[in-house]
TILO-97260 format. One record per atom (N, C-alpha, C): residue number from 1; residue in three letters; atom name; z, x, y. Coordinates in Angstrom, 3 decimals. Layout:
{NUM "ALA" "CA" {Z X Y}} ...
# end
This chain:
{1 "MET" "N" {-4.692 -1.137 -20.439}} {1 "MET" "CA" {-4.540 -0.503 -19.018}} {1 "MET" "C" {-4.187 -0.856 -18.076}} {2 "THR" "N" {-2.711 -0.729 -17.171}} {2 "THR" "CA" {-2.212 -1.822 -16.179}} {2 "THR" "C" {-2.835 -1.462 -14.917}} {3 "SER" "N" {-2.827 -2.031 -14.086}} {3 "SER" "CA" {-3.268 -1.686 -12.563}} {3 "SER" "C" {-2.121 -1.257 -11.870}} {4 "PRO" "N" {-2.335 -0.242 -10.736}} {4 "PRO" "CA" {-1.117 0.110 -10.063}} {4 "PRO" "C" {-0.787 -0.581 -9.434}} {5 "THR" "N" {0.694 -0.716 -9.202}} {5 "THR" "CA" {1.240 -1.757 -8.268}} {5 "THR" "C" {0.982 -1.348 -6.858}} {6 "PRO" "N" {0.546 -2.510 -6.226}} {6 "PRO" "CA" {0.425 -2.103 -4.569}} {6 "PRO" "C" {1.407 -1.710 -3.760}} {7 "SER" "N" {1.212 -0.742 -3.161}} {7 "SER" "CA" {2.091 -0.336 -2.152}} {7 "SER" "C" {2.715 -1.272 -1.142}} {8 "TRP" "N" {3.558 -1.003 -0.626}} {8 "TRP" "CA" {4.464 -1.993 0.568}} {8 "TRP" "C" {3.167 -2.228 1.849}} {9 "ARG" "N" {2.853 -1.377 2.013}} {9 "ARG" "CA" {1.496 -1.242 2.950}} {9 "ARG" "C" {0.505 -1.940 2.867}} {10 "SER" "N" {-0.024 -2.031 1.497}} {10 "SER" "CA" {-1.429 -3.013 1.224}} {10 "SER" "C" {-0.528 -4.294 0.946}} {11 "ARG" "N" {0.443 -4.634 0.287}} {11 "ARG" "CA" {1.163 -5.942 0.367}} {11 "ARG" "C" {1.423 -6.453 2.004}} {12 "LEU" "N" {1.777 -5.748 2.840}} {12 "LEU" "CA" {2.144 -5.767 4.201}} {12 "LEU" "C" {0.817 -6.434 5.041}} {13 "GLU" "N" {-0.142 -5.776 4.871}} {13 "GLU" "CA" {-1.639 -5.931 5.088}} {13 "GLU" "C" {-2.217 -7.044 4.707}} {14 "ALA" "N" {-2.031 -7.244 2.994}} {14 "ALA" "CA" {-2.695 -8.539 2.835}} {14 "ALA" "C" {-1.833 -9.913 3.015}} {15 "SER" "N" {-0.607 -9.869 3.592}} {15 "SER" "CA" {0.416 -10.882 3.649}} {15 "SER" "C" {0.061 -10.945 5.193}} {16 "SER" "N" {-0.161 -10.216 6.004}} {16 "SER" "CA" {-0.659 -10.425 7.445}} {16 "SER" "C" {-1.605 -11.058 7.828}} {17 "ARG" "N" {-2.922 -10.426 6.775}} {17 "ARG" "CA" {-4.179 -11.102 6.863}} {17 "ARG" "C" {-4.744 -12.525 7.451}} {18 "PRO" "N" {-3.800 -13.563 7.017}} {18 "PRO" "CA" {-3.999 -14.977 7.471}} {18 "PRO" "C" {-3.447 -15.122 9.175}} {19 "LEU" "N" {-2.296 -14.386 9.145}} {19 "LEU" "CA" {-2.125 -14.324 10.589}} {19 "LEU" "C" {-2.979 -13.901 11.609}} {20 "LEU" "N" {-3.276 -12.703 11.374}} {20 "LEU" "CA" {-4.041 -11.737 12.113}} {20 "LEU" "C" {-5.507 -12.533 12.330}} {21 "VAL" "N" {-6.154 -13.294 11.238}} {21 "VAL" "CA" {-7.318 -14.127 11.575}} {21 "VAL" "C" {-7.181 -15.029 12.370}} {22 "ARG" "N" {-6.155 -15.830 12.377}} {22 "ARG" "CA" {-5.569 -16.936 13.696}} {22 "ARG" "C" {-5.222 -16.151 14.994}} {23 "MET" "N" {-4.829 -15.287 14.673}} {23 "MET" "CA" {-4.662 -14.516 16.118}} {23 "MET" "C" {-5.748 -14.078 16.588}} {24 "ALA" "N" {-6.946 -13.630 16.230}} {24 "ALA" "CA" {-8.122 -13.103 16.333}} {24 "ALA" "C" {-9.080 -14.240 16.744}} {25 "ALA" "N" {-8.677 -15.353 16.351}} {25 "ALA" "CA" {-9.241 -16.812 17.017}} {25 "ALA" "C" {-8.869 -17.190 18.137}} {26 "LEU" "N" {-7.731 -17.100 18.802}} {26 "LEU" "CA" {-7.396 -17.113 19.968}} {26 "LEU" "C" {-7.692 -16.122 21.187}} {27 "PRO" "N" {-7.914 -16.810 22.466}} {27 "PRO" "CA" {-8.142 -16.266 23.342}} {27 "PRO" "C" {-7.429 -14.857 23.733}} {28 "ARG" "N" {-8.153 -13.515 23.944}} {28 "ARG" "CA" {-7.419 -12.233 23.968}} {28 "ARG" "C" {-6.105 -12.256 24.715}} {29 "TRP" "N" {-5.577 -12.902 25.685}} {29 "TRP" "CA" {-4.591 -13.362 26.759}} {29 "TRP" "C" {-3.580 -13.859 26.148}} {30 "VAL" "N" {-3.634 -14.510 25.179}} {30 "VAL" "CA" {-2.365 -15.700 24.422}} {30 "VAL" "C" {-1.421 -14.628 23.940}} {31 "LEU" "N" {-1.694 -13.678 23.055}} {31 "LEU" "CA" {-0.523 -12.701 22.832}} {31 "LEU" "C" {0.165 -12.160 23.754}} {32 "PRO" "N" {-0.403 -11.350 24.573}} {32 "PRO" "CA" {0.275 -10.692 25.816}} {32 "PRO" "C" {1.256 -11.847 26.603}} {33 "VAL" "N" {0.563 -13.041 26.895}} {33 "VAL" "CA" {1.092 -13.568 27.892}} {33 "VAL" "C" {2.740 -14.294 26.941}} {34 "ALA" "N" {2.410 -14.477 25.661}} {34 "ALA" "CA" {3.368 -15.436 24.959}} {34 "ALA" "C" {4.554 -14.182 24.816}} {35 "LEU" "N" {4.110 -13.064 24.462}} {35 "LEU" "CA" {5.286 -11.736 24.542}} {35 "LEU" "C" {6.008 -11.579 25.562}} {36 "LEU" "N" {5.340 -11.354 26.769}} {36 "LEU" "CA" {5.819 -11.439 27.856}} {36 "LEU" "C" {6.484 -12.712 28.428}} {37 "ALA" "N" {6.128 -14.064 28.134}} {37 "ALA" "CA" {7.096 -15.149 28.134}} {37 "ALA" "C" {8.247 -14.919 27.547}} {38 "LEU" "N" {8.324 -14.347 26.035}} {38 "LEU" "CA" {9.371 -13.841 25.425}} {38 "LEU" "C" {10.291 -13.326 26.037}} {39 "LEU" "N" {9.812 -12.093 26.496}} {39 "LEU" "CA" {10.669 -11.045 26.992}} {39 "LEU" "C" {11.378 -11.512 28.379}} {40 "LEU" "N" {10.582 -12.197 29.092}} {40 "LEU" "CA" {11.230 -12.894 30.222}} {40 "LEU" "C" {12.088 -13.829 30.011}} {41 "ILE" "N" {12.159 -14.533 28.869}} {41 "ILE" "CA" {13.304 -15.238 28.785}} {41 "ILE" "C" {14.144 -14.881 28.426}} {42 "GLY" "N" {13.931 -13.634 27.263}} {42 "GLY" "CA" {15.186 -12.462 26.759}} {42 "GLY" "C" {16.023 -11.929 27.761}} {43 "VAL" "N" {15.289 -11.618 28.797}} {43 "VAL" "CA" {15.968 -10.978 30.068}} {43 "VAL" "C" {16.720 -12.077 30.723}} {44 "LEU" "N" {15.866 -13.153 31.331}} {44 "LEU" "CA" {16.982 -14.073 32.505}} {44 "LEU" "C" {17.955 -14.715 31.496}} {45 "VAL" "N" {17.787 -15.130 30.117}} {45 "VAL" "CA" {18.855 -16.043 29.525}} {45 "VAL" "C" {19.748 -15.171 28.840}} {46 "PRO" "N" {21.062 -15.160 29.358}} {46 "PRO" "CA" {21.615 -14.151 28.640}} {46 "PRO" "C" {22.401 -14.536 27.632}} {47 "SER" "N" {22.608 -15.553 26.859}} {47 "SER" "CA" {23.054 -16.099 25.926}} {47 "SER" "C" {22.103 -16.190 24.923}} {48 "LEU" "N" {22.513 -16.864 23.944}} {48 "LEU" "CA" {22.052 -16.383 22.249}} {48 "LEU" "C" {20.491 -16.667 22.139}} {49 "PRO" "N" {20.052 -17.876 23.054}} {49 "PRO" "CA" {18.624 -18.175 22.950}} {49 "PRO" "C" {17.458 -16.530 23.609}} {50 "GLY" "N" {18.448 -15.876 24.585}} {50 "GLY" "CA" {17.931 -14.968 25.320}} {50 "GLY" "C" {17.694 -13.960 24.185}} {51 "THR" "N" {18.996 -13.704 23.403}} {51 "THR" "CA" {18.827 -12.532 22.693}} {51 "THR" "C" {17.852 -12.688 21.605}} {52 "LEU" "N" {17.554 -13.927 21.041}} {52 "LEU" "CA" {16.685 -14.402 19.884}} {52 "LEU" "C" {15.098 -13.949 20.363}} {53 "ALA" "N" {15.004 -14.374 21.921}} {53 "ALA" "CA" {14.012 -14.272 22.331}} {53 "ALA" "C" {13.307 -12.660 22.043}} {54 "LEU" "N" {14.250 -11.933 22.498}} {54 "LEU" "CA" {14.079 -10.396 22.647}} {54 "LEU" "C" {14.162 -9.957 21.009}} {55 "LEU" "N" {14.419 -10.603 20.232}} {55 "LEU" "CA" {14.514 -9.859 18.747}} {55 "LEU" "C" {13.014 -10.585 18.313}} {56 "LEU" "N" {12.804 -11.635 18.623}} {56 "LEU" "CA" {11.203 -12.123 18.155}} {56 "LEU" "C" {10.050 -11.056 18.977}} {57 "VAL" "N" {10.509 -10.687 20.104}} {57 "VAL" "CA" {9.297 -9.598 20.698}} {57 "VAL" "C" {9.638 -8.357 19.899}} {58 "THR" "N" {10.869 -8.001 19.483}} {58 "THR" "CA" {11.192 -6.872 18.883}} {58 "THR" "C" {10.420 -6.603 17.527}} {59 "LEU" "N" {10.378 -7.768 16.750}} {59 "LEU" "CA" {9.796 -8.010 15.238}} {59 "LEU" "C" {8.132 -8.394 15.751}} {60 "THR" "N" {7.934 -8.808 16.424}} {60 "THR" "CA" {6.501 -8.784 16.304}} {60 "THR" "C" {5.918 -7.342 16.939}} {61 "LEU" "N" {6.395 -6.807 17.874}} {61 "LEU" "CA" {6.285 -5.301 18.027}} {61 "LEU" "C" {6.111 -4.546 16.676}} {62 "LEU" "N" {7.583 -4.610 15.887}} {62 "LEU" "CA" {7.405 -3.569 15.152}} {62 "LEU" "C" {6.486 -3.840 13.777}} {63 "TRP" "N" {5.992 -5.248 13.906}} {63 "TRP" "CA" {4.966 -5.500 12.808}} {63 "TRP" "C" {3.788 -5.098 13.181}} {64 "LEU" "N" {3.687 -5.241 14.644}} {64 "LEU" "CA" {1.954 -4.824 14.759}} {64 "LEU" "C" {1.844 -2.893 14.867}} {65 "LEU" "N" {3.398 -2.329 15.124}} {65 "LEU" "CA" {3.261 -1.003 14.664}} {65 "LEU" "C" {3.014 -0.450 13.541}} {66 "LEU" "N" {3.693 -1.485 12.578}} {66 "LEU" "CA" {3.449 -1.290 11.198}} {66 "LEU" "C" {2.098 -1.228 10.882}} {67 "LEU" "N" {1.367 -2.400 11.169}} {67 "LEU" "CA" {0.063 -2.620 10.560}} {67 "LEU" "C" {-1.281 -1.687 11.349}} {68 "SER" "N" {-0.570 -0.987 12.885}} {68 "SER" "CA" {-1.738 0.118 13.247}} {68 "SER" "C" {-1.136 1.551 12.806}} {69 "TRP" "N" {-0.044 1.534 12.441}} {69 "TRP" "CA" {0.187 3.019 12.270}} {69 "TRP" "C" {-0.785 3.869 11.842}} {70 "PRO" "N" {-1.644 3.812 11.021}} {70 "PRO" "CA" {-2.513 4.943 10.562}} {70 "PRO" "C" {-3.472 5.000 11.592}} {71 "ALA" "N" {-3.687 4.065 12.361}} {71 "ALA" "CA" {-4.951 4.435 13.599}} {71 "ALA" "C" {-4.237 5.082 14.914}} {72 "VAL" "N" {-2.965 4.959 14.790}} {72 "VAL" "CA" {-2.387 5.468 16.176}} {72 "VAL" "C" {-2.289 6.710 16.201}} {73 "ARG" "N" {-1.993 7.629 17.207}} {73 "ARG" "CA" {-1.949 8.858 17.520}} {73 "ARG" "C" {-0.355 9.296 17.399}} {74 "PRO" "N" {0.214 10.107 17.111}} {74 "PRO" "CA" {1.284 10.761 17.067}} {74 "PRO" "C" {2.194 10.501 18.215}} {75 "THR" "N" {1.290 10.796 19.558}} {75 "THR" "CA" {2.107 10.505 20.794}} {75 "THR" "C" {2.310 8.984 20.608}} {76 "GLY" "N" {1.541 8.228 20.502}} {76 "GLY" "CA" {1.338 6.646 20.457}} {76 "GLY" "C" {2.498 6.272 19.500}} {77 "ARG" "N" {2.573 6.717 18.624}} {77 "ARG" "CA" {3.654 6.293 17.721}} {77 "ARG" "C" {5.366 6.585 18.337}} {78 "VAL" "N" {5.331 7.701 18.784}} {78 "VAL" "CA" {6.647 8.148 19.409}} {78 "VAL" "C" {6.958 7.151 20.636}} {79 "LEU" "N" {5.824 6.915 21.234}} {79 "LEU" "CA" {6.380 5.790 22.571}} {79 "LEU" "C" {6.722 4.653 21.812}} {80 "ARG" "N" {5.902 3.849 20.846}} {80 "ARG" "CA" {6.009 2.625 20.329}} {80 "ARG" "C" {7.441 2.788 19.423}} {81 "ILE" "N" {7.730 3.586 18.950}} {81 "ILE" "CA" {9.242 3.621 18.332}} {81 "ILE" "C" {10.101 3.666 19.331}} {82 "VAL" "N" {10.221 4.386 20.186}} {82 "VAL" "CA" {11.168 4.165 21.402}} {82 "VAL" "C" {11.432 3.054 21.950}} {83 "VAL" "N" {10.117 2.573 22.621}} {83 "VAL" "CA" {10.296 0.965 22.675}} {83 "VAL" "C" {11.174 0.308 21.843}} {84 "ILE" "N" {10.696 0.010 20.701}} {84 "ILE" "CA" {11.387 -0.708 19.618}} {84 "ILE" "C" {13.164 -0.207 19.416}} {85 "ALA" "N" {12.951 0.816 19.405}} {85 "ALA" "CA" {14.411 1.279 19.361}} {85 "ALA" "C" {15.244 0.958 20.511}} {86 "LEU" "N" {14.468 0.957 21.901}} {86 "LEU" "CA" {15.169 0.267 23.203}} {86 "LEU" "C" {15.633 -1.001 22.743}} {87 "LEU" "N" {14.650 -1.993 22.336}} {87 "LEU" "CA" {14.836 -3.621 22.083}} {87 "LEU" "C" {15.677 -3.596 21.225}} {88 "LEU" "N" {16.084 -2.741 19.972}} {88 "LEU" "CA" {16.635 -3.202 19.222}} {88 "LEU" "C" {18.288 -2.776 19.839}} {89 "TYR" "N" {18.230 -1.557 20.544}} {89 "TYR" "CA" {19.429 -1.340 21.036}} {89 "TYR" "C" {20.030 -2.790 21.944}} {90 "ILE" "N" {19.120 -3.207 22.627}} {90 "ILE" "CA" {19.197 -4.286 23.541}} {90 "ILE" "C" {19.700 -5.300 22.751}} {91 "VAL" "N" {18.776 -5.962 21.951}} {91 "VAL" "CA" {19.573 -6.548 20.931}} {91 "VAL" "C" {20.800 -6.816 20.230}} {92 "ALA" "N" {21.150 -5.639 19.901}} {92 "ALA" "CA" {22.318 -5.320 19.198}} {92 "ALA" "C" {23.466 -5.228 20.328}} {93 "SER" "N" {23.268 -4.697 21.036}} {93 "SER" "CA" {24.895 -5.012 22.078}} {93 "SER" "C" {24.543 -6.520 22.583}} {94 "ARG" "N" {23.621 -6.926 22.977}} {94 "ARG" "CA" {23.755 -8.381 23.404}} {94 "ARG" "C" {24.539 -8.997 22.242}} {95 "LEU" "N" {23.944 -8.981 20.715}} {95 "LEU" "CA" {24.856 -9.870 19.803}} {95 "LEU" "C" {26.215 -9.245 19.475}} {96 "LEU" "N" {26.816 -8.310 20.192}} {96 "LEU" "CA" {27.879 -7.929 19.676}} {96 "LEU" "C" {28.891 -8.331 20.909}} {97 "THR" "N" {28.356 -8.377 21.970}} {97 "THR" "CA" {29.286 -8.807 23.280}} {97 "THR" "C" {29.121 -10.269 23.363}} {98 "THR" "N" {28.593 -11.217 22.740}} {98 "THR" "CA" {28.485 -12.602 22.620}} {98 "THR" "C" {29.628 -13.225 21.537}} 
# end
């Protein structure tokens, strides 16, 4: 009898666990400040480094959304999806214009 193949969600959770443990050991203010710094770099630096900073913020928020999806209410999910979609639009438009 073979064991069932783990779902993509369980694989995501398992592969994220080491990074989440490290993040949990940091002071609570580190991640928001780091994301805010990257967001400011993305807004203030119009070239490729700014676009990459925005992309990193977007991917981090998407990763956190996927991990927290079961615990977030539908209205919270919609808001998070809108923010990620807006950031993806900004990143795509900046990549296409550079």
